[in-house]
C-alpha positions in Angstrom: 78.7 81.4 100.2 77.7 78.1 102.1 75.6 78.7 105.0 74.3 82.1 104.4 70.9 83.1 105.9 70.3 85.6 103.2 71.5 85.1 99.6 73.7 88.0 98.3 72.2 89.6 95.2 73.7 91.1 92.2 74.2 94.8 92.9 75.2 97.8 90.8 77.7 99.6 93.0 78.0 102.5 90.4 76.8 103.1 86.8 78.8 100.4 84.9 80.2 98.7 88.1 78.5 95.6 88.8 79.0 93.0 91.9 77.7 89.4 90.9 78.0 87.1 94.1 79.0 83.5 93.8 79.3 83.6 90.1 81.9 80.8 90.0 80.8 77.4 91.4 83.2 75.1 93.2 84.2 73.2 90.3 85.2 76.3 88.2 86.9 77.7 91.2 89.0 74.7 91.5 89.9 74.5 87.8 90.9 78.0 88.0 93.1 77.6 91.1 94.9 74.7 89.3 95.5 76.7 86.2 96.8 79.6 88.2 99.3 77.5 90.0 100.6 76.2 86.5 100.8 80.0 85.2 102.7 80.9 88.2 105.7 78.5 87.5 108.7 80.0 85.8 109.3 81.2 83.2 107.5 84.5 83.5 106.0 83.2 86.5 104.8 84.8 89.7 106.8 87.9 90.5 107.1 90.8 92.9 106.2 94.1 91.2 108.6 97.1 91.7 107.2 100.6 91.5 109.2 103.5 89.7 109.8 105.0 93.1 111.9 102.0 94.2 109.1 100.3 96.4 107.4 96.9 95.9 103.8 95.9 95.7 102.6 93.5 98.6 100.5 91.6 96.0 102.6 89.4 93.8 101.6 89.0 90.1 101.9 86.9 87.0 100.5 87.9 83.5 98.9 86.3 80.5 98.7 87.6 76.9 100.8 90.6 77.6 103.1 91.6 80.5 101.9 94.5 82.6 104.6 96.7 84.5 104.2 100.0 86.0 102.9 101.5 83.7 102.7 99.8 80.4 102.6 96.5 78.7 105.4 94.3 77.1 105.6 90.9 75.3 108.3 89.7 77.8 108.5 89.8 81.6 110.6 92.9 81.5 110.7 93.4 85.2 111.0 89.7 86.1 113.2 87.0 84.4 112.8 88.5 80.9 111.2 85.5 79.6 108.2 85.8 76.9 104.9 86.0 78.6 102.6 83.1 78.5 99.7 83.2 76.0 96.2 84.3 77.0 94.3 80.8 77.1 91.2 80.8 75.0 89.0 79.8 77.9 89.9 82.8 79.9 89.0 85.0 77.0 85.5 83.2 76.6 85.1 83.5 80.5 85.5 87.3 80.0 82.8 87.5 77.8 80.5 85.2 79.9 81.3 87.6 82.7 80.3 90.8 80.9 76.9 89.1 80.0 76.3 87.9 83.5 77.0 91.5 84.9 75.1 93.4 82.4 72.5 91.3 80.9 73.8 91.3 77.5 77.1 90.2 75.7 80.2 92.3 75.1 80.2 93.6 71.6 81.8 91.5 68.9 83.9 94.5 67.9 84.6 98.0 69.3 86.3 101.3 68.4 89.6 99.5 68.9 90.9 97.3 66.0 91.1 94.1 68.0 87.4 94.3 69.3 86.4 93.2 72.7 88.3 89.9 72.6 89.6 89.4 76.2 93.7 89.2 75.6 95.3 90.0 78.8 95.0 88.5 82.3 96.8 89.9 85.4 96.7 87.4 88.4 97.5 89.0 91.8 98.2 86.8 94.8 97.4 88.3 98.2 98.6 86.9 101.4 96.9 88.0 104.7 99.1 91.1 105.0 98.8 92.3 101.4 96.9 95.3 100.0 96.7 97.2 96.8 96.5 101.0 96.8 94.1 103.1 95.0 94.6 103.1 91.4 93.2 103.1 87.8 93.5 100.6 85.0 94.5 103.0 82.3 97.3 101.5 80.1 94.7 99.8 77.8 93.3 101.6 74.8 90.1 99.7 74.7 86.9 100.8 76.5 86.0 97.2 77.1 84.9 96.4 80.6 87.4 95.0 83.3 86.4 91.7 84.6 87.6 90.8 88.1 87.3 87.2 89.6 88.1 86.3 93.2 89.3 82.9 94.7 90.2 82.2 98.3 90.1 84.8 101.1 87.6 87.5 101.3 88.8 90.8 100.5 87.6 94.4 101.1 87.5 95.9 97.7 87.2 99.8 97.6 85.5 101.0 94.5 85.8 104.9 94.0 85.4 107.6 91.5 87.1 108.6 88.3 88.5 112.0 89.7 90.6 111.1 92.7 91.9 108.4 94.9 89.8 109.9 97.6 86.0 109.9 98.5 83.5 109.1 97.3 84.1 105.4 97.4 82.4 102.3 98.3 83.7 99.3 100.2 82.4 95.8 99.0 83.2 92.4 100.4 84.5 90.0 97.6 84.2 86.5 98.5 85.7 83.3 96.7 83.8 82.9 93.3 82.5 86.4 93.3 82.4 88.5 90.1 83.1 92.3 89.6 82.7 94.1 86.4 83.5 97.7 85.6 83.0 99.5 82.3 81.1 102.3 80.7 81.3 105.5 83.1 83.2 103.4 85.7 86.0 102.0 83.5 88.6 104.4 84.9 87.4 104.6 88.4 90.0 104.3 91.1 89.9 101.0 93.0 92.3 99.3 95.5 92.2 96.3 98.2 92.8 97.9 101.7 92.3 94.7 103.6 92.4 90.9 103.1 90.3 88.8 105.6 92.8 85.8 106.5 91.2 82.3 107.0 88.0 83.1 105.2 88.7 80.9 101.9 86.2 78.0 101.5 87.9 74.7 103.0 87.3 72.8 99.9 89.4 75.1 97.8 92.7 74.4 99.5 94.0 78.0 99.0 95.5 80.1 101.8 95.4 83.8 100.5 93.3 85.3 97.9 93.8 85.1 93.9 92.5 87.9 91.8 92.1 87.3 88.2 91.5 90.4 86.1 90.8 90.2 82.7 91.2 93.1 80.3 90.9 94.0 76.4 94.2 95.8 75.5 93.3 97.4 72.3 96.9 97.8 71.6 97.1 96.6 68.0 100.6 95.0 67.6 102.0 94.0 70.8 104.6 96.4 72.5 108.3 95.6 72.6 
């Protein structure tokens, strides 16, 4: 972050959960923002996610590779316009592997117990305005144990990282700024996490973004894509 008195340091929040501040420099942030704006356009563009109970998520979402909906994956935007999901870009898949190396000090394995290996093949991109939030949840629809990679652009958020047993305590609140990386895998892979608050007006002025974008990269391990 520009103008910080004390640089923020890489921190292990819990075993397997690592925060790497300022991982994305300004140029890569701008490139990702431009790409997100293109991905958000129809077809299969940015949508409001509706929950099974009839409510709506306040953060809007677009998916790449496979389309996530509560609570599964499909090849088409089944709860949107029904169009085929946009493909997962190779550069995003590679960014996922780079992120794991940065967080853990070692690369993600070339293959794992799932038949597809640890090739990042799904991206969920969430847009938060100043009033948006995300309740405590687990990323549990994937079959792969590969770490989840989370990249932040724009406004700072309060990211709440909890435990694997319940949505309640113990948990830890972490400030995620534009350019920050958060990776959680291993014993933390199925930990509950959420975003209770966005801090409006905290995005770097040079980025040109009002609100927050979160790019979450996952390995599905789903074999043939769901219908």
